[in-house]
Steps between C-alpha positions, in 0.01 A plus 500: 500500500671167555271196468444278803689188593431168331336239727699175519337201670661208679369166379301445821349851490399449138336168584311662789380778271370249247326303777328809645134575439424746221407784738813438708719489187364838394578651842847344503584629153366851574718509810810372322460748214451787747813394690694474172408862430611604851793266579615705800165454676515311828288194569279448803784314674862412432695181556848382412583200286786262579746724310408805709302670222204705616173369359178699486181323611160614374178363647219457246146373550580129451878500453830624634743634240874510572731693268814707473585769247819428308612854427809388307286327235174700539309185587245429771590153630187315613647246739193345658123507472305309761130455550389580853250281683143622506 
């Protein structure tokens, strides 16, 4: 069986992950690792970036995760991670 995709974080997504609370970080990482194992899974929503690429949007408890699977390089590109207002 082929291993999952490697998660690759944008600088801003990485900073948001580091700034997240411990419980939120655990949820974010569980979600990212699950998506990396199933890179063809759809998010809760989709949106397009300014290049026309389809981005998957996943709503978490405290955050919104935006990613796209790069099938050519077997990487899960984590584009954005934003904390949602409580």
